[in-house]
PyMOL commands that place a pseudoatom at each C-alpha (Angstrom):
pseudoatom trace, name=CA, resn=MET, resi=1, chain=A, elem=C, hetatm=0, pos=[-9.078, 30.372, 9.972]
pseudoatom trace, name=CA, resn=MET, resi=2, chain=A, elem=C, hetatm=0, pos=[-5.726, 29.630, 11.602]
pseudoatom trace, name=CA, resn=ALA, resi=3, chain=A, elem=C, hetatm=0, pos=[-2.537, 29.648, 9.584]
pseudoatom trace, name=CA, resn=ASN, resi=4, chain=A, elem=C, hetatm=0, pos=[-1.012, 26.190, 9.172]
pseudoatom trace, name=CA, resn=GLU, resi=5, chain=A, elem=C, hetatm=0, pos=[1.849, 26.999, 11.548]
pseudoatom trace, name=CA, resn=ASP, resi=6, chain=A, elem=C, hetatm=0, pos=[-0.561, 28.270, 14.203]
pseudoatom trace, name=CA, resn=LEU, resi=7, chain=A, elem=C, hetatm=0, pos=[-2.819, 25.224, 13.797]
pseudoatom trace, name=CA, resn=THR, resi=8, chain=A, elem=C, hetatm=0, pos=[0.161, 22.863, 14.062]
pseudoatom trace, name=CA, resn=GLY, resi=9, chain=A, elem=C, hetatm=0, pos=[1.251, 24.621, 17.263]
pseudoatom trace, name=CA, resn=ALA, resi=10, chain=A, elem=C, hetatm=0, pos=[-2.268, 24.438, 18.683]
pseudoatom trace, name=CA, resn=ARG, resi=11, chain=A, elem=C, hetatm=0, pos=[-2.469, 20.723, 17.888]
pseudoatom trace, name=CA, resn=LYS, resi=12, chain=A, elem=C, hetatm=0, pos=[0.900, 20.052, 19.522]
pseudoatom trace, name=CA, resn=GLU, resi=13, chain=A, elem=C, hetatm=0, pos=[-0.253, 21.937, 22.630]
pseudoatom trace, name=CA, resn=THR, resi=14, chain=A, elem=C, hetatm=0, pos=[-3.521, 19.950, 22.666]
pseudoatom trace, name=CA, resn=ALA, resi=15, chain=A, elem=C, hetatm=0, pos=[-1.538, 16.694, 22.565]
pseudoatom trace, name=CA, resn=LEU, resi=16, chain=A, elem=C, hetatm=0, pos=[0.589, 17.863, 25.501]
pseudoatom trace, name=CA, resn=GLU, resi=17, chain=A, elem=C, hetatm=0, pos=[-2.544, 18.937, 27.376]
pseudoatom trace, name=CA, resn=TYR, resi=18, chain=A, elem=C, hetatm=0, pos=[-3.983, 15.460, 26.757]
pseudoatom trace, name=CA, resn=PHE, resi=19, chain=A, elem=C, hetatm=0, pos=[-1.023, 13.947, 28.647]
pseudoatom trace, name=CA, resn=ARG, resi=20, chain=A, elem=C, hetatm=0, pos=[-1.323, 16.494, 31.467]
pseudoatom trace, name=CA, resn=ARG, resi=21, chain=A, elem=C, hetatm=0, pos=[-4.995, 15.563, 31.909]
pseudoatom trace, name=CA, resn=VAL, resi=22, chain=A, elem=C, hetatm=0, pos=[-4.271, 11.826, 31.733]
pseudoatom trace, name=CA, resn=ASP, resi=23, chain=A, elem=C, hetatm=0, pos=[-1.656, 12.251, 34.472]
pseudoatom trace, name=CA, resn=SER, resi=24, chain=A, elem=C, hetatm=0, pos=[-4.021, 14.232, 36.695]
pseudoatom trace, name=CA, resn=GLY, resi=25, chain=A, elem=C, hetatm=0, pos=[-7.063, 12.037, 35.971]
pseudoatom trace, name=CA, resn=ASP, resi=26, chain=A, elem=C, hetatm=0, pos=[-8.942, 15.091, 34.721]
pseudoatom trace, name=CA, resn=PRO, resi=27, chain=A, elem=C, hetatm=0, pos=[-12.243, 14.053, 33.070]
pseudoatom trace, name=CA, resn=SER, resi=28, chain=A, elem=C, hetatm=0, pos=[-12.242, 17.278, 31.055]
pseudoatom trace, name=CA, resn=ILE, resi=29, chain=A, elem=C, hetatm=0, pos=[-9.829, 15.450, 28.752]
pseudoatom trace, name=CA, resn=LEU, resi=30, chain=A, elem=C, hetatm=0, pos=[-12.960, 14.729, 26.709]
pseudoatom trace, name=CA, resn=ASP, resi=31, chain=A, elem=C, hetatm=0, pos=[-13.199, 18.461, 25.894]
pseudoatom trace, name=CA, resn=LEU, resi=32, chain=A, elem=C, hetatm=0, pos=[-10.061, 18.010, 23.763]
pseudoatom trace, name=CA, resn=MET, resi=33, chain=A, elem=C, hetatm=0, pos=[-11.850, 15.501, 21.499]
pseudoatom trace, name=CA, resn=THR, resi=34, chain=A, elem=C, hetatm=0, pos=[-14.486, 15.403, 18.805]
pseudoatom trace, name=CA, resn=GLU, resi=35, chain=A, elem=C, hetatm=0, pos=[-17.790, 13.679, 19.641]
pseudoatom trace, name=CA, resn=ASP, resi=36, chain=A, elem=C, hetatm=0, pos=[-16.931, 10.823, 17.268]
pseudoatom trace, name=CA, resn=VAL, resi=37, chain=A, elem=C, hetatm=0, pos=[-13.330, 10.401, 18.453]
pseudoatom trace, name=CA, resn=GLN, resi=38, chain=A, elem=C, hetatm=0, pos=[-11.774, 7.028, 17.711]
pseudoatom trace, name=CA, resn=ILE, resi=39, chain=A, elem=C, hetatm=0, pos=[-9.541, 5.373, 20.304]
pseudoatom trace, name=CA, resn=TYR, resi=40, chain=A, elem=C, hetatm=0, pos=[-7.293, 2.332, 20.104]
pseudoatom trace, name=CA, resn=PHE, resi=41, chain=A, elem=C, hetatm=0, pos=[-5.626, 0.753, 23.132]
pseudoatom trace, name=CA, resn=PRO, resi=42, chain=A, elem=C, hetatm=0, pos=[-4.064, -2.732, 23.270]
pseudoatom trace, name=CA, resn=LYS, resi=43, chain=A, elem=C, hetatm=0, pos=[-6.435, -5.376, 24.678]
pseudoatom trace, name=CA, resn=PHE, resi=44, chain=A, elem=C, hetatm=0, pos=[-9.290, -2.815, 24.411]
pseudoatom trace, name=CA, resn=GLY, resi=45, chain=A, elem=C, hetatm=0, pos=[-9.334, -2.603, 20.643]
pseudoatom trace, name=CA, resn=VAL, resi=46, chain=A, elem=C, hetatm=0, pos=[-10.943, 0.229, 18.695]
pseudoatom trace, name=CA, resn=GLY, resi=47, chain=A, elem=C, hetatm=0, pos=[-13.811, 2.279, 20.064]
pseudoatom trace, name=CA, resn=VAL, resi=48, chain=A, elem=C, hetatm=0, pos=[-15.703, 5.274, 18.701]
pseudoatom trace, name=CA, resn=GLY, resi=49, chain=A, elem=C, hetatm=0, pos=[-17.108, 8.177, 20.699]
pseudoatom trace, name=CA, resn=LYS, resi=50, chain=A, elem=C, hetatm=0, pos=[-16.374, 9.765, 24.044]
pseudoatom trace, name=CA, resn=ASP, resi=51, chain=A, elem=C, hetatm=0, pos=[-18.084, 6.869, 25.870]
pseudoatom trace, name=CA, resn=ALA, resi=52, chain=A, elem=C, hetatm=0, pos=[-15.472, 4.529, 24.363]
pseudoatom trace, name=CA, resn=VAL, resi=53, chain=A, elem=C, hetatm=0, pos=[-12.696, 6.816, 25.623]
pseudoatom trace, name=CA, resn=VAL, resi=54, chain=A, elem=C, hetatm=0, pos=[-14.218, 6.685, 29.106]
pseudoatom trace, name=CA, resn=ARG, resi=55, chain=A, elem=C, hetatm=0, pos=[-14.433, 2.860, 28.989]
pseudoatom trace, name=CA, resn=ALA, resi=56, chain=A, elem=C, hetatm=0, pos=[-10.817, 2.551, 27.801]
pseudoatom trace, name=CA, resn=ALA, resi=57, chain=A, elem=C, hetatm=0, pos=[-9.617, 4.959, 30.500]
pseudoatom trace, name=CA, resn=GLN, resi=58, chain=A, elem=C, hetatm=0, pos=[-11.596, 3.184, 33.225]
pseudoatom trace, name=CA, resn=GLY, resi=59, chain=A, elem=C, hetatm=0, pos=[-10.125, -0.161, 32.181]
pseudoatom trace, name=CA, resn=MET, resi=60, chain=A, elem=C, hetatm=0, pos=[-6.571, 1.129, 32.107]
pseudoatom trace, name=CA, resn=MET, resi=61, chain=A, elem=C, hetatm=0, pos=[-6.874, 3.103, 35.338]
pseudoatom trace, name=CA, resn=SER, resi=62, chain=A, elem=C, hetatm=0, pos=[-8.412, 0.121, 37.157]
pseudoatom trace, name=CA, resn=THR, resi=63, chain=A, elem=C, hetatm=0, pos=[-4.911, -1.398, 37.004]
pseudoatom trace, name=CA, resn=LEU, resi=64, chain=A, elem=C, hetatm=0, pos=[-3.088, 1.765, 38.127]
pseudoatom trace, name=CA, resn=GLN, resi=65, chain=A, elem=C, hetatm=0, pos=[-2.879, 4.058, 41.130]
pseudoatom trace, name=CA, resn=ARG, resi=66, chain=A, elem=C, hetatm=0, pos=[-0.893, 6.637, 39.189]
pseudoatom trace, name=CA, resn=ILE, resi=67, chain=A, elem=C, hetatm=0, pos=[0.602, 7.316, 35.762]
pseudoatom trace, name=CA, resn=GLU, resi=68, chain=A, elem=C, hetatm=0, pos=[3.069, 10.051, 34.834]
pseudoatom trace, name=CA, resn=HIS, resi=69, chain=A, elem=C, hetatm=0, pos=[4.436, 10.969, 31.415]
pseudoatom trace, name=CA, resn=ASP, resi=70, chain=A, elem=C, hetatm=0, pos=[7.984, 12.337, 31.128]
pseudoatom trace, name=CA, resn=PHE, resi=71, chain=A, elem=C, hetatm=0, pos=[7.506, 15.604, 29.231]
pseudoatom trace, name=CA, resn=GLU, resi=72, chain=A, elem=C, hetatm=0, pos=[11.265, 16.232, 29.032]
pseudoatom trace, name=CA, resn=ARG, resi=73, chain=A, elem=C, hetatm=0, pos=[11.897, 13.083, 26.961]
pseudoatom trace, name=CA, resn=MET, resi=74, chain=A, elem=C, hetatm=0, pos=[8.982, 13.304, 24.524]
pseudoatom trace, name=CA, resn=ASN, resi=75, chain=A, elem=C, hetatm=0, pos=[9.664, 13.139, 20.814]
pseudoatom trace, name=CA, resn=ILE, resi=76, chain=A, elem=C, hetatm=0, pos=[6.924, 15.037, 18.995]
pseudoatom trace, name=CA, resn=ILE, resi=77, chain=A, elem=C, hetatm=0, pos=[6.430, 14.753, 15.259]
pseudoatom trace, name=CA, resn=THR, resi=78, chain=A, elem=C, hetatm=0, pos=[3.826, 16.756, 13.354]
pseudoatom trace, name=CA, resn=ALA, resi=79, chain=A, elem=C, hetatm=0, pos=[2.665, 16.047, 9.812]
pseudoatom trace, name=CA, resn=GLY, resi=80, chain=A, elem=C, hetatm=0, pos=[-0.538, 17.394, 8.315]
pseudoatom trace, name=CA, resn=ASP, resi=81, chain=A, elem=C, hetatm=0, pos=[-3.444, 16.493, 10.609]
pseudoatom trace, name=CA, resn=PHE, resi=82, chain=A, elem=C, hetatm=0, pos=[-1.244, 14.188, 12.729]
pseudoatom trace, name=CA, resn=VAL, resi=83, chain=A, elem=C, hetatm=0, pos=[0.794, 14.615, 15.895]
pseudoatom trace, name=CA, resn=VAL, resi=84, chain=A, elem=C, hetatm=0, pos=[2.851, 11.618, 17.013]
pseudoatom trace, name=CA, resn=VAL, resi=85, chain=A, elem=C, hetatm=0, pos=[4.271, 11.533, 20.531]
pseudoatom trace, name=CA, resn=GLU, resi=86, chain=A, elem=C, hetatm=0, pos=[6.846, 8.942, 21.545]
pseudoatom trace, name=CA, resn=GLY, resi=87, chain=A, elem=C, hetatm=0, pos=[8.052, 8.910, 25.093]
pseudoatom trace, name=CA, resn=PHE, resi=88, chain=A, elem=C, hetatm=0, pos=[8.399, 7.366, 28.509]
pseudoatom trace, name=CA, resn=GLU, resi=89, chain=A, elem=C, hetatm=0, pos=[5.909, 6.927, 31.329]
pseudoatom trace, name=CA, resn=LYS, resi=90, chain=A, elem=C, hetatm=0, pos=[6.061, 5.643, 34.870]
pseudoatom trace, name=CA, resn=GLY, resi=91, chain=A, elem=C, hetatm=0, pos=[3.611, 4.984, 37.618]
pseudoatom trace, name=CA, resn=VAL, resi=92, chain=A, elem=C, hetatm=0, pos=[2.284, 2.776, 40.366]
pseudoatom trace, name=CA, resn=SER, resi=93, chain=A, elem=C, hetatm=0, pos=[0.045, -0.217, 39.715]
pseudoatom trace, name=CA, resn=ALA, resi=94, chain=A, elem=C, hetatm=0, pos=[-3.135, -0.909, 41.663]
pseudoatom trace, name=CA, resn=ASP, resi=95, chain=A, elem=C, hetatm=0, pos=[-1.202, -3.335, 43.903]
pseudoatom trace, name=CA, resn=GLY, resi=96, chain=A, elem=C, hetatm=0, pos=[1.449, -0.710, 44.723]
pseudoatom trace, name=CA, resn=THR, resi=97, chain=A, elem=C, hetatm=0, pos=[4.163, -1.927, 42.333]
pseudoatom trace, name=CA, resn=GLU, resi=98, chain=A, elem=C, hetatm=0, pos=[6.160, 0.917, 40.841]
pseudoatom trace, name=CA, resn=TRP, resi=99, chain=A, elem=C, hetatm=0, pos=[7.012, 0.759, 37.147]
pseudoatom trace, name=CA, resn=PRO, resi=100, chain=A, elem=C, hetatm=0, pos=[8.909, 0.670, 34.926]
pseudoatom trace, name=CA, resn=ILE, resi=101, chain=A, elem=C, hetatm=0, pos=[10.846, -2.246, 36.360]
pseudoatom trace, name=CA, resn=GLN, resi=102, chain=A, elem=C, hetatm=0, pos=[14.592, -1.828, 35.907]
pseudoatom trace, name=CA, resn=GLY, resi=103, chain=A, elem=C, hetatm=0, pos=[15.959, -4.422, 33.522]
pseudoatom trace, name=CA, resn=ARG, resi=104, chain=A, elem=C, hetatm=0, pos=[12.475, -5.527, 32.433]
pseudoatom trace, name=CA, resn=SER, resi=105, chain=A, elem=C, hetatm=0, pos=[10.707, -2.514, 30.982]
pseudoatom trace, name=CA, resn=GLU, resi=106, chain=A, elem=C, hetatm=0, pos=[11.368, 1.101, 30.160]
pseudoatom trace, name=CA, resn=GLY, resi=107, chain=A, elem=C, hetatm=0, pos=[7.854, 2.547, 30.171]
pseudoatom trace, name=CA, resn=ARG, resi=108, chain=A, elem=C, hetatm=0, pos=[7.944, 3.362, 26.468]
pseudoatom trace, name=CA, resn=TYR, resi=109, chain=A, elem=C, hetatm=0, pos=[4.793, 4.370, 24.584]
pseudoatom trace, name=CA, resn=CYS, resi=110, chain=A, elem=C, hetatm=0, pos=[3.762, 6.011, 21.334]
pseudoatom trace, name=CA, resn=ASN, resi=111, chain=A, elem=C, hetatm=0, pos=[0.494, 7.873, 20.735]
pseudoatom trace, name=CA, resn=VAL, resi=112, chain=A, elem=C, hetatm=0, pos=[-0.700, 8.804, 17.268]
pseudoatom trace, name=CA, resn=PHE, resi=113, chain=A, elem=C, hetatm=0, pos=[-3.197, 11.674, 17.285]
pseudoatom trace, name=CA, resn=GLU, resi=114, chain=A, elem=C, hetatm=0, pos=[-5.252, 12.735, 14.277]
pseudoatom trace, name=CA, resn=PHE, resi=115, chain=A, elem=C, hetatm=0, pos=[-6.970, 16.105, 14.446]
pseudoatom trace, name=CA, resn=SER, resi=116, chain=A, elem=C, hetatm=0, pos=[-10.043, 17.775, 13.054]
pseudoatom trace, name=CA, resn=GLY, resi=117, chain=A, elem=C, hetatm=0, pos=[-9.302, 21.459, 13.449]
pseudoatom trace, name=CA, resn=SER, resi=118, chain=A, elem=C, hetatm=0, pos=[-7.793, 21.743, 16.916]
pseudoatom trace, name=CA, resn=LEU, resi=119, chain=A, elem=C, hetatm=0, pos=[-9.684, 18.748, 18.386]
pseudoatom trace, name=CA, resn=ILE, resi=120, chain=A, elem=C, hetatm=0, pos=[-8.452, 15.164, 18.616]
pseudoatom trace, name=CA, resn=LYS, resi=121, chain=A, elem=C, hetatm=0, pos=[-10.511, 12.989, 16.295]
pseudoatom trace, name=CA, resn=ARG, resi=122, chain=A, elem=C, hetatm=0, pos=[-8.409, 9.840, 16.680]
pseudoatom trace, name=CA, resn=VAL, resi=123, chain=A, elem=C, hetatm=0, pos=[-5.911, 8.648, 19.272]
pseudoatom trace, name=CA, resn=HIS, resi=124, chain=A, elem=C, hetatm=0, pos=[-4.176, 5.321, 18.883]
pseudoatom trace, name=CA, resn=ILE, resi=125, chain=A, elem=C, hetatm=0, pos=[-2.082, 4.360, 21.904]
pseudoatom trace, name=CA, resn=TYR, resi=126, chain=A, elem=C, hetatm=0, pos=[0.744, 1.883, 21.412]
pseudoatom trace, name=CA, resn=VAL, resi=127, chain=A, elem=C, hetatm=0, pos=[2.036, 0.578, 24.735]
pseudoatom trace, name=CA, resn=ASP, resi=128, chain=A, elem=C, hetatm=0, pos=[2.518, -2.738, 26.485]
pseudoatom trace, name=CA, resn=PRO, resi=129, chain=A, elem=C, hetatm=0, pos=[-0.432, -2.790, 28.908]
pseudoatom trace, name=CA, resn=ASP, resi=130, chain=A, elem=C, hetatm=0, pos=[1.599, -5.107, 31.179]
pseudoatom trace, name=CA, resn=PHE, resi=131, chain=A, elem=C, hetatm=0, pos=[3.046, -2.034, 32.889]
pseudoatom trace, name=CA, resn=THR, resi=132, chain=A, elem=C, hetatm=0, pos=[4.774, -3.995, 35.680]
pseudoatom trace, name=CA, resn=SER, resi=133, chain=A, elem=C, hetatm=0, pos=[6.120, -6.744, 33.384]
pseudoatom trace, name=CA, resn=THR, resi=134, chain=A, elem=C, hetatm=0, pos=[4.435, -9.582, 35.254]
pseudoatom trace, name=CA, resn=HIS, resi=135, chain=A, elem=C, hetatm=0, pos=[3.736, -11.595, 32.099]
pseudoatom trace, name=CA, resn=THR, resi=136, chain=A, elem=C, hetatm=0, pos=[7.167, -13.232, 32.194]
pseudoatom trace, name=CA, resn=GLU, resi=137, chain=A, elem=C, hetatm=0, pos=[6.140, -15.860, 29.621]
pseudoatom trace, name=CA, resn=ARG, resi=138, chain=A, elem=C, hetatm=0, pos=[6.171, -13.025, 27.067]
pseudoatom trace, name=CA, resn=PHE, resi=139, chain=A, elem=C, hetatm=0, pos=[9.917, -12.432, 27.515]
pseudoatom trace, name=CA, resn=LEU, resi=140, chain=A, elem=C, hetatm=0, pos=[10.551, -14.629, 24.484]
pseudoatom trace, name=CA, resn=TRP, resi=141, chain=A, elem=C, hetatm=0, pos=[14.272, -13.833, 24.368]
pseudoatom trace, name=CA, resn=GLY, resi=142, chain=A, elem=C, hetatm=0, pos=[14.866, -13.916, 28.125]
pseudoatom trace, name=CA, resn=PHE, resi=143, chain=A, elem=C, hetatm=0, pos=[15.008, -10.748, 30.140]
pseudoatom trace, name=CA, resn=PRO, resi=144, chain=A, elem=C, hetatm=0, pos=[16.516, -7.733, 28.399]
pseudoatom trace, name=CA, resn=ILE, resi=145, chain=A, elem=C, hetatm=0, pos=[20.272, -7.236, 28.388]
pseudoatom trace, name=CA, resn=GLY, resi=146, chain=A, elem=C, hetatm=0, pos=[21.334, -5.608, 31.619]
pseudoatom trace, name=CA, resn=SER, resi=147, chain=A, elem=C, hetatm=0, pos=[18.560, -7.226, 33.607]
pseudoatom trace, name=CA, resn=HIS, resi=148, chain=A, elem=C, hetatm=0, pos=[19.418, -7.894, 37.209]
pseudoatom trace, name=CA, resn=ASP, resi=149, chain=A, elem=C, hetatm=0, pos=[16.858, -10.696, 37.472]
pseudoatom trace, name=CA, resn=SER, resi=150, chain=A, elem=C, hetatm=0, pos=[18.948, -13.634, 36.288]
pseudoatom trace, name=CA, resn=SER, resi=151, chain=A, elem=C, hetatm=0, pos=[16.907, -16.087, 38.404]
pseudoatom trace, name=CA, resn=LYS, resi=152, chain=A, elem=C, hetatm=0, pos=[14.114, -15.966, 35.805]
pseudoatom trace, name=CA, resn=ARG, resi=153, chain=A, elem=C, hetatm=0, pos=[16.284, -16.728, 32.757]
for i in range(1, 153): cmd.bond("trace and resi %d" % i, "trace and resi %d" % (i + 1))
show_as sticks, trace
zoom trace
């Protein structure tokens, strides 16, 4: 059995590998997960099992050409069986729009991983799925401070 420090390190590395495989579209991402993995993604809801992960990924990737996580700006917190990763992502939508959009979004996300041993048994993804900030009616306070798009205010 691994020492707690070794297991924590292995879990952190698994979380980082998860993001590498997301960015490369590598289907072996499922090898990092338990058979009964639970996933949450906004507008998808909660699913259980690797098939649910595939469905969530297919839905998300149908709106994107590319996604890339900024490994240099990740905040990683470990506690017991959990690894929490807060960070920034960028990419290109299916229609060719690059995001984040300056003055409208920052590409922030937070993933909460729960582990069983060294495998992911739960991943809850907290992100605005409107990657390109086209849902302008949701800017309830106007565009963020510093926005260069004053025509929409």
